[in-house]
N, C-alpha and C positions, 0 to 999 in steps of 0.2 A: 200435445194435440197433433193429430194426423192431418196434414194439409194437402197431400198429393191425391189426385184422382185415382191413382193406381198404386198397387202394392207390388214391389219387385222382390222376387225370390232369387237370390244369387247364392249358389252352394258350390264350394270348391270341390275339386276331385278328391275323393277319400271314401271313408266307410259309409257315408250316407248316400253317395252316388258316385259310382266308379269314374265317370268322366266329368262330373260336375254338371251344373245346369243353370240356366237363367230363364225365368218365366215372369210374366206380368199378368196381374189380375185386376179387374175393375173394382175398386173399393165402393161399398155402399154405406159404410159406417166407420166410426173410429175404432181403432184396435183397443183391446183390453188384455190384461195379463191372464194367463191360463196356467194352472199347475197340475191339473189332472183332467182326464177325459175317458169316456167309454170308447173302446176301439177293439177291433179284431185284427190281429196281425195276419200277414200272408201265410204263416204257419198254422193258422186257425186258433191261436191263443186269444181268447176274448176276455173282457172285463175291464176293470179300472186300471189305467196306466198313469204313472207320474210322467210329466213331460217337462223337458228343459231344452233351452237353446244351446247348441254346442258351438263353441268358438275355436276348438282345437280338434285335430283328427282323432286323438285318443279319448275324447269326451271328458277330459278332466277339467277343462275350463268351460263352465256352463253359466248360464244366467236365465232369467225369466223368459219363457216363450210367450208369444203373443197370438191372440185369436182376433180375426177381423172378418166381418161379413163381406163377401165378394159376390159379384155376379159372374158365374161361370157360363160360358157359351153353351155347354152341353147339359149342365145340371141345374141351372138357374141359381137362386140364392143359396149360398153355402157358407160354412165356416172354413176359413183358411187358417191353419195353424202354422206359424212361421217361427224359425229359429235363427241360428247364427250362421257363420261362414261354413260350418260343417253340419248344417241342418239341425235335426232334433235327436235327442236321446230319450227313448221311451223305456220305462221300467215298469214291468207288471207288478202290481202291489201284492198279489198273493204268491206268485211263483218266482218273483225276482228275475225273470227273464228280461234281457235288455235287447232292444231293437233300435237300429239307426235308420232314419228316413230323411229325405231332403225337406219334406213338408207333408202336411196332411190336408186333404180337401174332404170335409165331412158334412153330412146333412145338418140343417139347422135344428133338427130334432135331437141331435147328439147331446148328451149330458156333458157339460163342461163345469169345472170349478176352478 
């Protein structure tokens, strides 16, 4: 059970974020596991992506990513997708393209599984 009022995202320097980052978001609900989502990458590749939490820079040590509803000061209620010490590993289901990101902040209308 999630008990903190806030969700902290701490990502070490590496492929998901060159300098590392630390951010905090106000939680509005408990987190839940997430294994896939609809997303469009910065390169314009859209569709279903598998998502995993990365605990190593090379993305070899992964575990379940988590989705939690948060209240973002600029976007209102959103899905925050959080991973491990090295963010998230996203793999496009059709193209096999891999993307590394520190976290994702998505509309509540975004399809998650």
